[in-house]
N, C-alpha and C positions, 0 to 999 in steps of 0.2 A: 922842104919838099913834103908834100902831102902823101899820106899812106893810100895806096891804091884801094879802090872800093871793094874789089873782090877779096883782097886780103883782110880788110877790116870786117867785112861781112862774115867770113869764115871764122875769124877770131870771136866775133860777137855771138855767133851760133854756139861755139864751144863754151863761151862764158855762161850762156843760158843753160846749156846742158850740164855744166858743172854744178849748177844750183838746182838741178832737177826740175827745170822749168822748160816746158815744151815751146820750141821756137822753130818756125818754118820759113824757108825761103819761098815766097810766093811769086816773085818776079825777079828775073836776073836782068840787070841793066848793063851799061857800059863798064867793062872791067877796070879801066884806068881811072875814070872820074865820074861815073854815074852818081846822081844824087840818091841818097838812101832815106827811105821813109820807114818808120817802125810803128806798127799798130800793136797796141797792148789791149788784149781782149780779156775782160774779167769773167767771161763766161756766164754773165747774168744779164746780157743785153746792153751793157755799158762798155765803152772802150775809150781809148785815147790815141791820138796820132801825134807822133813826133817827127818833125821835119828838120832838115839842116838849118842851123842857126845862121843868121846873117853874118857875112864876112867881117863886119865891124865888131863882132863879138869874139872873133878868133883869138886863141891863146896858143903860145908856143908849147906849153906843157901838155896839151891835149890834142890827140890825133883828129878827132871830129867832135864838134859840139852840136847839140840838138836843142830845139825849143818846141814847146807844145804848139800845135798848129790850130788851136782853138782857145777860146777864152775860159770856158768852164773846165773844171778838173776832169770830169768824165762826161761823155756825150753818148748818144745812141750809136750802136755799131753801124747802123744803116747810114748815118750821117758821115761816119768815117769812110765808109765804102764810096759814098758819093764824092767826097773830097778826093779820094784816091783816083777815081775815074777822071776827074777834072785834071789832076796832076799828070796822069798818063797822057791825056790829050795834049797837054802843054809840053811835056818832056817824055818821049817814048823810051829814053835810055835810063830811066830811074829804076832803082831797086826797091822791092817791098819785102819787109820781114814782118811776120806776124808772131807775136808772143802770146801764149795762153797762160795766164796766171791769175788766179782768183784774188791774190793779194795786190795785184796791179804793179808789181815790180818791173822796172824798165832797164836797169843796169847801164844806163846811158850817162854820158857827161852832159849836163844841162847848162845852158847859158843863163 
C-alpha cells in the first residue's frame, strides 16, 4: 500500500526544515494519490524538477521514487515553471513543492 500524498508531503517538508532548508508547498493536490513534483531552486537562476519515477522503477523499501524531469542536471528556472504549467494542465490534482537551497540538495529517493 502506497503512502498517501498528503502524509508524504508533510514528512518531506519536515525533513527539509530539519536540515535548515527552506521548502514550501506551492500547490496542494489530491490528498490520497496526487502526483508530487519537487522543484529545487538554487537561487541563481538555475533549478531542477523532480517528478514521480515510472512505476517500473518502484521498490518496496521506498515510499516514493523520483526522477529528474529533464536531461541536464540544472536548467533555467523559467523552463521548470513552463513544465509545471504543462503538468498542471494535464493533471490538476498534482502537488508542487519548492525547495530553495543554494547547494541544490533534494532529499529525495531517486530512481
